C-alpha positions, -999 to 999 in steps of 0.1 A, spaced: 493 -285 294 462 -304 305 436 -311 278 402 -294 281 386 -328 285 408 -337 314 400 -304 331 363 -310 327 366 -345 339 385 -334 370 358 -308 377 329 -332 374 347 -357 396 352 -333 425 323 -308 424 294 -318 447 274 -286 442 245 -295 420 241 -261 405 277 -255 394 281 -291 383 251 -288 361 265 -256 346 295 -276 333 273 -306 322 251 -282 302 281 -266 284 295 -300 276 261 -312 261 259 -280 241 295 -285 228 303 -249 239 341 -254 240 348 -217 239 329 -211 271 344 -242 287 379 -229 278 371 -197 296 357 -215 326 384 -241 329 416 -222 325 437 -206 336 430 -216 372 421 -186 394 453 -176 411 457 -170 448 477 -138 454 482 -111 480 446 -100 475 434 -136 480 409 -146 454 384 -125 435 364 -133 404 330 -141 388 307 -165 406 304 -194 382 314 -230 378 350 -238 366 386 -236 377 389 -200 367 359 -188 387 347 -184 422 326 -213 435 322 -238 463 350 -261 451 375 -232 447 366 -220 482 371 -254 498 405 -259 480 417 -224 490 407 -230 526 424 -264 527 456 -248 514 454 -218 537 447 -241 567 477 -263 559 500 -233 555 489 -217 587 494 -249 607 529 -252 592 539 -216 599 521 -203 630 528 -217 664 496 -226 683 474 -221 653 449 -247 663 441 -229 696 445 -194 682 421 -202 654 408 -183 624 384 -154 622 358 -157 594 334 -130 583 312 -123 553 293 -96 535 259 -97 519 268 -108 484 254 -139 468 271 -170 482 290 -151 509 274 -167 539 277 -202 524 314 -197 516 321 -184 551 306 -216 565 325 -238 540 357 -220 551 349 -226 587 341 -263 580 375 -269 565 394 -255 595 371 -273 619 378 -306 601 415 -300 610 406 -293 647 413 -256 643 392 -232 664 370 -209 643 357 -175 654 327 -173 629 309 -140 628 272 -145 626 254 -124 600 270 -98 578 299 -77 590 319 -49 574 354 -59 563 373 -40 590 357 -62 616 378 -92 605 413 -77 609 401 -60 641 389 -94 654 421 -111 644 440 -86 666 416 -87 695 414 -125 696 450 -131 688 439 -153 659 463 -171 636 446 -156 605 414 -142 591 392 -146 561 366 -121 548 342 -132 520 337 -101 500 343 -86 466 343 -50 480 329 -27 453 331 -51 424 301 -58 402 273 -80 415 285 -111 396 318 -112 416 328 -124 450 361 -128 468 382 -144 495 404 -119 514 431 -133 538 446 -116 568 477 -128 586 481 -131 623 492 -95 626 458 -83 613 472 -71 579 465 -85 545 491 -110 534 522 -101 514 549 -122 499 561 -148 503 530 -160 521 509 -156 489 532 -180 470 534 -203 499 496 -205 503 492 -210 465 516 -239 467 497 -256 496 464 -251 478 479 -271 448 488 -298 473 454 -300 489 429 -301 460 409 -331 471 379 -318 491 377 -333 526 343 -317 536 313 -301 519 294 -295 551 280 -261 560 265 -273 593 293 -259 614 275 -240 642 271 -270 665 308 -277 667 323 -268 702 353 -254 683 331 -229 664 327 -198 685 306 -168 680 325 -135 686 300 -112 669 285 -93 698 317 -90 718 338 -79 688 311 -53 678 311 -38 713 349 -37 714 350 -22 679 328 7 689 349 12 721 379 14 698 362 41 677 357 62 708 395 68 707 389 90 677 363 111 695 375 147 702 345 167 714 311 152 718 296 186 728 307 201 694 291 172 676 259 174 696 256 212 690 262 212 653 234 222 630 249 204 600 228 179 582 245 148 567 231 124 541 247 89 541 246 62 514 256 26 520 257 17 483 234 -12 489 261 -26 513 266 -34 549 275 0 564 242 15 576 240 -3 610 276 5 617 276 41 605 243 49 623 256 35 656 289 53 652 271 86 645 250 81 677 281 72 698 298 104 687 269 126 697 255 134 663 218 136 654 209 108 630 220 112 594 196 111 566 200 78 548 195 73 511 166 49 515 170 33 481 206 23 489 204 19 527 198 -19 531 221 -47 520 211 -58 485 234 -81 465 218 -70 432 229 -33 437 199 -22 417 205 16 416 241 17 405 261 2 377 292 -2 398 288 1 436 318 23 440 315 58 454 343 69 431 324 60 400 308 88 380 271 91 390 274 68 420 265 97 444 237 111 423 209 97 445 227 108 477 232 144 463 195 145 453 186 134 488 208 161 503 193 188 481 158 177 491 167 177 528 189 207 530 220 187 539 255 202 535 275 170 533 271 137 516 289 107 532 294 74 514 309 40 521 315 12 495 295 -20 499 319 -38 524 324 -5 542 362 -2 541 362 28 518 348 63 523 340 93 501 324 127 507 309 157 489 302 192 501 275 217 490 287 252 481 274 280 503 274 304 473 258 287 444 246 253 457 269 232 435 285 201 449 322 195 453 332 158 453 364 154 473 390 131 457 406 104 477 438 124 479 420 155 491 403 136 519 437 120 527 453 154 531 425 167 553 426 137 575 464 136 577 468 173 586 440 172 612 457 141 628 490 160 628 474 190 645 458 167 672 491 149 677 511 181 680 486 196 705 491 166 727 527 177 734 543 145 721 575 149 700 565 155 664 597 137 653 582 104 665 550 109 644 548 90 611 523 86 583 521 62 554 507 65 519 509 45 487 534 57 461 506 66 437 489 88 462 494 126 466 528 139 477 511 167 497 514 149 530 551 144 521 553 182 517 535 187 550 558 162 568 589 179 554 577 214 566 564 203 600 591 178 609 573 144 611 582 113 591 564 103 559 569 70 542 555 58 509 550 22 499 536 1 471 499 3 463 475 -16 485 468 -17 522 487 -49 525 518 -27 521 504 3 540 495 -18 570 528 -37 571 548 -5 567 529 10 596 537 -20 617 574 -17 608 575 19 618 558 11 651 584 -15 658 610 13 652 594 35 679 572 57 657 535 65 664 516 58 632 480 70 636 472 74 599 478 59 565 459 61 532 457 54 495 442 76 468 415 50 461 394 64 491 410 41 517 419 54 551 435 38 582 431 53 616 449 41 648 467 9 656 439 -16 661 428 -19 625 458 -18 602 436 -17 572 412 8 556 381 15 576 351 33 561 333 37 594 362 53 612 367 76 582 330 85 582 328 97 619 362 113 618 352 134 588 318 143 603 334 155 636 361 174 617 336 193 596 315 200 627 346 215 643 353 236 612 318 249 608 318 260 645 347 283 633 329 295 602 349 272 579 341 243 556 362 212 546 368 227 512 378 261 525 402 244 550 417 225 521 425 257 503 440 271 535 464 241 533 471 248 497 481 284 506 504 271 533 520 241 517 515 247 479 487 238 455 483 202 446 460 187 420 457 152 406 446 138 373 444 100 374 430 78 346 440 50 323 445 38 287 429 5 276 451 -22 260 439 -58 257 473 -72 243 499 -78 269 527 -79 243 517 -43 233 519 -32 269 554 -48 271 564 -30 239 552 4 253 571 0 286 603 -13 269 603 17 247 600 41 277 631 23 292 650 29 260 636 63 250 667 85 251 703 84 242 725 89 273 762 91 279 779 73 307 784 106 325 746 110 325 738 76 339 717 91 366 691 100 339 695 66 322 677 61 289 642 70 301 625 102 287 643 134 298 614 158 295 576 161 293 553 191 285 583 214 289 594 201 322 627 184 329 626 149 343 645 150 376 641 114 388 630 80 376 621 50 398 614 18 379 600 -8 403 599 -35 376 636 -35 366 648 -22 400 662 12 391 662 44 411 680 74 395 682 92 429 702 64 446 737 62 431 760 44 429 738 13 431 707 29 417 686 4 437 651 15 448 641 16 484 607 1 476 602 -35 468 598 -45 432 564 -47 415 552 -78 398 539 -58 369 552 -27 350 555 3 373 576 35 366 575 68 385 588 100 370 593 133 388 597 165 367 601 202 373 598 236 355 630 254 366 615 288 358 584 288 380 591 258 402 560 238 392 565 201 396 548 169 387 549 132 398 537 108 371 534 71 379 526 45 352 516 10 361 498 -20 347 467 -35 364 469 -71 376 432 -77 369 422 -53 341 435 -45 305 447 -11 315 478 11 316 470 33 346 485 67 352 486 87 384 495 123 377 499 151 403 511 186 398 520 211 425 533 246 428 527 280 444 505 292 415 473 272 411 466 283 376 500 271 364 493 237 378 458 235 364 471 245 329 500 220 330 482 188 338 463 184 305 494 191 285 512 163 304 484 139 297 484 148 260 521 142 256 520 111 277 494 96 254 505 109 220 543 107 223 552 84 252 526 57 248 518 62 211 481 59 215 472 59 178 500 36 168 489 10 193 452 17 191 448 23 228 414 31 242 408 60 265 389 61 297 
């Protein structure tokens, strides 16, 4: 292991940014070795999500030097693996966060220094614009500088492959390796706009993006006629200019913006975490809606790839915040109805969701006859699964994950908050023309396909060895005879329900797939186990997924119950959570924190 002094010396030798260089010099002068240790190691790792972290000096942080090194490694890898990469080029975009524009230009400069064409978006763009542009321009790859809905201190470097989807293995490992082989910076210039290889696709791509959105438009006359009022919040992000144009192009009257959150602001002054899912994040929007008489609140996260919504009750004026799964079910079923009405064979329709998302679309697919496929968490897997299904002859118009991410159509194989916004708005306009609401329609679906309710949260554990101990105990929880191998040694019951299946994507075990017991999904780099259980008396079922977080000290759980009787499901979920914490995870013994 390198000494702290050598890591500091290497940093000071390479870093040409005066501000970050002085950060390290100051820490050295102060003798602040604890902070230097945090800054200098471990080196920030390039993975399938690219890079994301706090903006500070040091090998473990996000800064100019890390961006240059990552871009040099990415460029080398792309040139090695993609034919014609020089002429196909890279798409680069950025959001409004601190350093985003500078890092987009540094990225462009690295590729230009290797004679690679660069399609550099001018000004801020929403994240879906980068994968859309990669597809439209047939680019070799794409980079978006954004940290999505992370706190203001963070920024990130998200990479898309030539298919317009976030990278998956083995590309992440390959790129990480070429980064390590290209650590000496070759350029620090941000004066890239004069290069003949640096092209400006901004206006053309924006026009083509909105033309693409028109493929989701169903009835402009219904949208124009609706009396509904919408309030929209951009969470201090980039979405307002896109969402307002999309609203207009679909025939809607302008929405009412939350003025305090409408314009891009990297300080995110009105929210602790700029994530529509966070408790209290929609408070200003709901207040605006109450003051203006609006029925629906619409929200995008800061880089506008996620979407959330809330509905005001007609009876008592209370607000109902839709979960990511509830919106996914509404979108998925509506798309099924549209597809079926087109006369196309339902057997060729397919939808995709992450394995921790609701199983309600799976139930709908089973009853209605279309294909449903689940995959690992993240749109890198959802997008690639959709591409694989398309190659097999399926039409894949929709995919989603419970973390309010929704994919529409084939031109953006990634989550798109603007597409979700206008699709939701036109859907509720259609429903209200029939005397219905989004929430009432959701309960119609419950009556038809069964009641589904989720309860997702996490336990906090800062010691990785304790997390390993907890998961190893779950894998050796029960005594099992050879004849009962299909149940293995995992728990056999929870909250009075019998465990019916276990899928462990860490060890590679699936109780439903004898004789090999090999899971169909790829293995997870962290701990991840999914249990299904059922009450044989009333038919109530649960799906419980436990997984570790790659970036946070958490044991996450995703719990969903379903059955024909809503009260039975509602009563069951707290009992499952209680037994999960007290008996399975031994919260008190391990001193785990609760969300």
